[in-house]
C-alpha positions as CSV (number, residue, x, y, z in Angstrom):
1,M,195.1,75.4,104.3
2,S,195.3,76.0,108.0
3,K,193.1,78.5,109.7
4,T,196.2,80.4,110.9
5,L,197.6,80.8,107.4
6,R,194.2,81.8,106.1
7,L,194.0,84.5,108.8
8,L,197.5,85.8,107.9
9,F,196.5,86.0,104.2
10,L,193.3,87.9,105.1
11,V,195.3,90.4,107.3
12,T,197.8,90.9,104.5
13,D,194.9,91.5,102.0
14,F,193.4,94.0,104.4
15,F,196.6,96.0,104.8
16,F,197.3,96.0,101.1
17,I,193.9,97.8,100.7
18,I,194.8,100.1,103.5
19,Y,198.2,100.9,101.9
20,W,196.6,101.9,98.6
21,L,194.0,104.1,100.3
22,I,196.7,105.8,102.3
23,T,198.8,106.3,99.1
24,F,195.8,107.5,97.0
25,F,194.7,110.1,99.6
26,H,198.3,111.2,100.5
27,L,197.8,110.6,104.2
28,I,201.4,110.3,105.1
29,P,203.1,113.6,105.9
30,E,205.7,114.7,103.4
31,E,208.6,114.7,105.9
32,Y,208.1,110.9,106.4
33,L,208.2,110.1,102.7
34,Y,211.4,108.7,101.1
35,Q,213.8,111.1,99.4
36,D,212.7,110.5,95.7
37,Y,209.0,110.1,96.5
38,Q,208.1,112.8,93.8
39,N,210.3,111.1,91.2
40,E,207.8,110.4,88.3
41,L,209.4,107.1,87.3
42,L,209.1,105.8,90.9
43,V,205.5,106.9,91.2
44,I,204.6,105.2,87.9
45,W,206.4,102.0,89.0
46,N,204.6,102.0,92.4
47,W,201.2,102.5,90.8
48,S,201.9,99.8,88.2
49,F,201.3,97.3,91.1
50,F,197.9,98.8,92.0
51,P,195.7,96.6,89.7
52,L,197.4,93.4,90.7
53,D,197.5,94.2,94.5
54,I,193.8,95.3,94.5
55,L,192.6,92.3,92.5
56,T,194.5,89.9,94.6
57,S,193.4,91.5,97.9
58,F,189.7,91.7,97.0
59,S,189.7,88.1,95.7
60,G,191.4,87.0,98.9
61,C,188.8,88.8,101.0
62,L,185.9,87.3,99.1
63,D,187.2,83.7,99.4
64,T,185.5,82.6,102.6
65,R,185.9,78.8,102.2
């Protein structure tokens, strides 16, 4: 894998982690959220991706080969 592609993956992993921190701590003002942000079904759907995103992001950050 090229160094450029490896760097792009690392940046993507970093921003996935940042996204989940922002989401968890509700750091985005409510007026900037999409219309159905409080819809329970959408919230559950969004959080269903958390384990996969975090596992993938942390494993990508740990892979320093």
